[in-house]
N, C-alpha and C positions, 0 to 999 in steps of 0.2 A: 188789288185787281190783277197785277202781273209783275213778273220779274224778267227783264231782258238781260241776258248774260253776254257781254261782249267778249270776244276771244280772238287772239292773234299774236303774232310775233311782236316783240318790242319795236316801237317806231313804225308800226304797220299802218297807222292812221286811225286807230281805234277811238281815240279821244275826239278826233274830228267827226267821225261817224256818230259817236255817242251824242255830241252836241247837236248835230243835224237831226238826229232822231228825237231828242228832247224838244227841239224847236217844232218839229213836225207834230209831235203829240200835243204840245200846247196849242198849236193851231187847230188841230182836230177837235180838241175839247171846247174851243171857243167858237167853232163853226156852227151856224144854225142848223145845218143838215145832219149834224151828229145827233143820234137818238137822245131824247131827254133823259132816259134812265142812266145812260152813261155819263152825261154831264153832271147829273146829281150824285152819282156813285163815286166818280173820280174827282178828287180834290187837288191833287198835286202830282207833279212829275219830279222824281228825285234821281240825281246822278251821284253815285258813290264811286270815288276814285282815290288814288294815292295822294294826289295833290290836295284834295280837300281834307285828307287826314294827316297832312304834313309828313308823308312818307317819302324819304329821299330815294333817288335812284341807286345810291350806294348801299341801300338796305339789301340789295340783291347780289352784293359782292361776295357774301359768304352765308352759309346755311344758318349760323347762329343769329344773324340779323334778319334774315329772310323770314324765318318762322314767325317771330312776333309781328312782322309787317303783314303777313298773310292773315294772321289771327285778328289783327286790328281791322283789316278789310272785312272779314267775315262778321265780326261783331257789329260793324257799321251796317252791314246788310241786314243782319238780324233786327237791329233797331228800326230800320227803315221799312221793312216789309209790313204791309198792311193792306186790307181789302179796298181802301179808298185811294191807294197810290200805285203809280207805275214806277218801279225801281229799275234804273239802268245801271248795271254793274260794269263800270268802265275800268277794266283791268285786263292784264294778259290772260288770266285764268288758264294758264298753260298746263296745269295739273288736273287730270280728269277727276281725281279724288276730291279736289276742292270744288269742282263744278258739281259733283254728285252731292257733296255736303250742302251746298247752297240750294240745290234742287230739293233735297229732303226738307230743308227748312221752309222753302216756299210751299211745299205740299202740306206741311204741318199748319201753316197759316191759312192755306186754302186759296192760293192765287195761281193763275196760269203762268207758264214759263215758256221761254223760247231762247235760242242761242243764235247770235249773229257772229259769224266767223269772217273776219276781215283778212282775206287771202292775199297778202302782199309778199312778193318774192323776197327771200332773205337778203340778196345783194342790194335790193332797193332799200330795205330796212337799214342795212349798214351805211349806205350813202346818206340817208336821212339823219342817222345818229351822228355821223361825222360832221354834218353841217350844223348841229346844235351847239349852243354854248355849253361850256364844261359843266355848269351848274344843273343843266337839264339833260345831260347826255349820260349814257351808260359807258362804263369802261369797256373797251373792245373785247377783252377776255370775258367779261360778264355777259355782254350781248351774245357772243358765240355760245356760251354755256347755256343761256336761256333758250336760244334757238334750238340747240341740240336736245334739250330736255322737253321741248314742247310736245304735248300729246294732242294731236289734231282731233277735233270733235267729229263724231260719227252720227249720221242721221239715224242709224239703227239703235244707238244707245238712248234709252228713255230719258236720261238726264240731259242729253243734248238736243232732243227733239221737241218741237220742230226746229230744224236747222236751216238757217239762211246764210248762204255763202256769198260774200260781196267781193268782187274783183276791184283792183286799184282804179280802173278806168270806168267803173259803174257811176251813174249820175248821183249827185248828192241826194240824201234822203228828203231834205226839205224843199226840193225843187222838182216840180212835175216834169217827167220826161216827155219829149215831143210826141212819142208814140201814144202815150196815155192820153195826152191832151187831144190828139187827133181822134182817138177812138171815142172819146166822150163829148166830142164837139157837135154831135148830131142832135138827136131828140132827147138825149139824156141831160137832165138839168144838173146832175151832180158834177161839180168841177173838182178834179183831183187836186189835193193839197201837197202831194209829195210824189216821189218816184214810185214806180210799180212795186219795187221791193218794200218800200216803206208802207204802202197800202196793204201788202200781204202780211207784214209784221203786225200792223194794226188789227187786221182780221184775226190773226192767231191769238193775240192777247185779249181780244174782246169777245170772241166767239168760240174759241177753242175749248176743249174739255178740261174742266178742273179736276185734276186727279186727286183722289182721296189720300190722306196720310197713310203711310205704311203702318202695319200693326206694331212694328218694333219701335216706332216713335210716337205712339199714342200716349197722351199724357195721363197721369194718374195722380190721385190725391195722396198727400202725405200727412194724414191726420195724427201720426205719431212717429217717433223715432224708430219704432220697431219695423216699420215698412222700409226705411232706409237701410236698416240692418239686413232685412230680408233681401233687398236688391243687391247689397254688397256680397253677402254670403253665397247667394245662389249663382251670381255671375262669377264669383271666385271659384266655385266648385267646377263650373264649366271650363274655366281657364286651366285649372289643375289637371283635369281629365284630358284636355286637348294637348297640353304640353307633355304629359306623361306618355300619351300614345305617339306623339311626334318624336319623342326621344328614342322610340323603338324602331320606327321606320318613317321615311319622308311621307308626308300627306299631300294628296292632290285629288281634286274633284270631291264629290260627295263622300263625307266621312261620318260614320255612325259612332257615337260615343255613349258610354254608360256613365251617367253622372249621378253620384250619390248625393242625396239631399241631407240637410242638417240633421233630420230626425233619424238618419241611418248610421250616424257616427257612433259606434260602440265597439268596445274591445271584447265583448262577450262572444263566445263561439257556440252558444247553445243553438239548438234547432229553431226554437222560437225566435231568437234574435236574428238568425239567418233569414227566416221568413219575413220578419219585419223589415230587414234591410232590403230584401228583394222588392217589397211593396213600396219602399221609399227611394227607389232608384229609377231614374228616368232615362230613356234612350232617345237621343236627339241626333239629327243629321246636320252637319255643317258643310257647306259647299265652299271649299278652299281652292284658290287658283295659284297660291304661292305660299311658301313657308311663313310661319308667324313666330314672333318673338315675344318674350314676356313684356318688355316695355311697350310694344305695339298693342298687346292685349290689355294691358293696364290702362293705356290711353283710351281704348275703345270702351272699357268698362266705365271710366269716368264720364265719358260722353253719354253712354247709355243710361247711367244712373241720373245724370243731370236731366236728360230728356224725359225720363219716366217719373222724376220726383217733383215735377211741377204740379201745382194745384190747379187742375182744370176740369176734373170730372169726379164722379163718385165711385170710381173703380180702383181697387187695389188688387194687384195680381198675386196669386199664390206662387209658391216656390217652383212648381212644375211649369207654370205659365212663364215665369221670369226666365227660367233656363231656356225654354223654347224660343222666347222672344230674343234673348241675347244671342243664341245660336244663329238666328236669322240675321240679326244685326251684324255680327262678325262676318258672316258670309257676304252680306251686301257691301260692307266697308272694305273688304279685301279683294274685290274684283278688280 
């Protein structure tokens, strides 16, 4: 049904808000006034967080430990996403690339998304961290590093929208605000079960538009190993062309590449061969906002192959289609 991405500085109160939101959702699902189709469709509310995955705060002390910690969180989100569940991702989610990755996964599953930004001032976060026991506190240097690296969500970004910004002194999600209670205390029989913002979030995840999966992440069948080979060789051809052009001059913005396909690889220089080579070369445009490296592109290639190698439909893409799809995927992942 939906994925709610919590977002904020460490010690900003995200976990408290996530628990309030989960309690509010449970109450809504059990309330007789909730439409029957929602009560039948939604079976559970799942909270995914570091504590549930036994990820220590010390995992964020260095990059080598942080990377597998974020990977474990993403894997747990993947396992939890389903059309009959509301998944609350209770984590800092401070890197926009990570939020985008989860957003793409949610679109692939076919569920609604929204982002809740708990906007607590950094000094207040530091005070809360200092008051915690050592076992649940961040090292001061780690906390400052995470705050400085935080990429604030933007309502204009499709992976952050709709965005709900919650201030420190906003009322709890699972407690109706006085203003809401007063407004519905007249002839309206509907009694609010949570705060105004909680009700808005509920509306977003139950009535919002379900965005279709992107073309680059549409699943394809792998009836034979030849398709995996095709995915690998076609995406590798784009990487080679991209790095070759980047070695000549820095790339920025839309960049058009001529990518030779496997059938055009030939050492012959005859006129016929040249014509065949021209017919098996595809021109694609990659929209880049920053330089790319071979390790980065190899990582994106592995992700792309994994997404497209799942058995979910009766479609296998040709080389030209794979190159175009991978070009689109690289552009999206490097924004």
